[in-house]
C-alpha positions in Angstrom: -2.3 4.0 -21.1 -2.9 4.9 -17.5 -4.5 2.1 -15.5 -6.0 2.4 -12.0 -7.4 -0.4 -9.9 -9.6 0.2 -6.9 -9.9 -2.2 -4.0 -13.0 -1.8 -1.8 -16.0 -3.4 -0.3 -19.4 -3.2 -2.1 -21.2 -0.1 -0.8 -18.1 2.0 -0.2 -18.4 3.9 -3.5 -15.5 2.5 -5.6 -17.7 2.0 -8.7 -19.2 5.5 -8.3 -15.7 6.9 -7.7 -14.3 5.1 -10.8 -17.3 6.4 -12.9 -16.9 9.9 -11.5 -13.2 9.9 -12.4 -14.1 8.7 -15.9 -16.7 11.5 -16.3 -14.1 14.1 -15.4 -11.4 12.6 -17.6 -13.9 12.4 -20.6 -14.2 16.2 -20.5 -10.5 16.5 -21.5 -10.8 14.7 -24.8 -9.2 11.5 -23.5 -10.7 8.1 -23.9 -11.6 6.4 -20.6 -13.1 3.2 -19.2 -14.7 2.6 -15.8 -15.9 -0.8 -14.8 -16.1 -3.2 -11.8 -15.7 -6.8 -10.9 -17.9 -8.1 -8.0 -17.3 -11.5 -6.4 -20.4 -11.7 -4.3 -22.8 -8.9 -5.1 -23.6 -8.2 -1.5 -22.9 -5.0 0.4 -19.6 -5.4 2.3 -18.2 -8.0 -0.1 -14.7 -7.4 -1.4 -14.7 -6.0 -5.0 -12.5 -4.2 -7.5 -13.2 -1.4 -9.8 -11.0 -0.2 -12.7 -10.2 2.8 -14.8 -8.2 3.1 -18.0 -7.2 6.4 -19.6 -5.6 6.9 -22.9 -5.2 9.4 -25.7 -6.5 6.9 -28.2 -9.5 4.5 -28.3 -9.1 1.8 -25.7 -9.7 -1.6 -27.2 -8.8 -3.6 -24.1 -11.8 -4.6 -22.1 -10.2 -7.1 -19.8 -10.2 -6.7 -16.0 -6.6 -7.8 -15.8 -4.1 -4.9 -15.8 -0.7 -3.8 -14.6 -1.9 -0.8 -12.7 -0.1 2.5 -12.5 -2.2 3.3 -9.3 -3.8 1.1 -6.8 -6.4 2.8 -4.6 -7.4 0.9 -1.5 -10.5 2.4 0.2 -11.0 -0.4 2.7 -7.9 -0.8 4.9 -8.6 -4.4 5.8 -8.1 -5.4 2.1 -4.4 -4.6 2.4 -4.2 -7.9 4.5 -6.9 -10.1 2.8 -6.7 -9.2 -0.9 -3.6 -9.3 -3.1 -3.5 -5.6 -3.8 0.0 -6.0 -5.3 -1.2 -8.5 -8.0 0.2 -7.7 -11.5 2.0 -4.6 -10.2 4.6 -2.8 -12.2 7.9 -1.6 -10.6 6.4 1.9 -10.8 2.9 1.1 -9.3 1.9 3.7 -6.8 -0.4 2.7 -3.8 -2.8 5.0 -2.0 -4.3 3.3 1.0 -6.9 4.6 3.4 -5.8 3.9 6.9 -5.4 5.6 10.3 -1.7 4.4 10.3 1.2 6.3 9.0 2.8 5.0 5.8 5.7 3.6 7.8 3.3 1.7 10.2 1.3 0.4 7.3 4.4 -0.9 5.5 5.7 -2.5 8.7 2.3 -4.3 9.1 2.2 -5.5 5.5 5.7 -6.5 4.2 4.4 -6.9 0.6 4.4 -3.1 0.5 8.0 -2.7 1.5 10.1 -0.9 -1.2 7.0 0.3 -3.0 5.6 3.9 -3.5 3.0 4.0 -0.8 0.9 6.9 0.3 -1.7 6.9 3.1 -4.7 9.0 4.0 -7.7 8.3 6.3 -10.5 8.6 3.7 -13.0 6.8 6.1 -12.4 9.4 8.8 -12.5 12.3 6.4 -15.8 11.0 4.8 -17.4 10.5 8.2 -16.4 14.0 9.4 -17.4 15.8 6.2 -20.1 13.8 4.5 -21.5 12.0 7.6 -21.0 8.5 6.2 -18.1 6.1 5.7 -18.1 6.4 1.9 -14.4 7.1 1.1 -14.6 7.3 -2.7 -14.4 11.1 -3.2 -11.7 11.6 -0.6 -9.7 8.9 -2.4 -10.1 10.9 -5.6 -8.7 14.0 -3.9 -5.7 12.0 -2.7 -5.2 10.6 -6.3 -5.2 14.1 -7.7 -2.5 15.1 -5.2 -0.3 12.0 -5.7 -0.7 11.7 -9.5 -0.9 15.4 -10.4 -3.4 14.3 -13.0 -5.5 17.5 -12.8 -5.4 20.8 -11.0 -7.6 20.7 -8.0 -9.8 23.6 -9.1 -10.5 21.9 -12.4 -11.2 18.5 -10.7 -13.5 19.9 -8.1 -15.4 22.0 -10.7 -16.0 18.9 -12.7 -16.9 16.8 -9.7 -19.6 19.4 -8.8 -21.1 18.7 -12.2 -20.8 14.9 -11.7 -22.6 15.2 -8.3 -25.2 17.7 -9.5 -28.1 15.3 -8.8 -27.3 15.3 -5.1 -28.5 17.9 -2.6 -26.2 21.0 -2.4 -25.3 20.2 1.2 -23.9 16.8 0.1 -22.0 18.3 -2.9 -20.4 20.9 -0.5 -19.4 18.1 1.9 -17.9 16.1 -0.9 -15.8 19.1 -2.0 -14.5 19.5 1.5 -13.7 15.8 1.7 -11.8 15.9 -1.6 -9.8 18.9 -0.5 -9.0 17.4 2.9 -7.7 14.2 1.4 -5.7 16.2 -1.1 -4.2 18.2 1.8 -3.7 15.2 4.2 -2.3 12.4 1.9 1.3 11.5 2.9 
């Protein structure tokens, strides 16, 4: 089973990102879960969202997992939340930050020796979508790092997921996804 944990603040789109990913995954015949855990249900409060993906029915409904991927869409949470909790030796971290991967690891010793990728999803979302909602760029970075789906397939399905939004916003999200895919290091 593939498990993904998102770390963000309420209002940054982690729940929507997890649900969007689940929607795309569900088109492939796999079983998927997307759910969230909120501490304080206020905009800006730290929260986590989760995805599980498997070829068979997922009977586990607990929030606790040993994630294969940890997606951090608020850079401050690297320092104030335990993003490494319940990690596996093979857990991969994708962190939105303006720092290089080396600078990030130097500033947070818990990440030393781990598979860490960085991309500035906040900057990308501000420049493309016009708001600091870094969820879709993070999905682009996840597609690159994980190789989960081909980018054309993923973007085609995300267009379907975002269909209720104005075309201008859908187009901006597609640019954001592609930029994060291209810029993740």
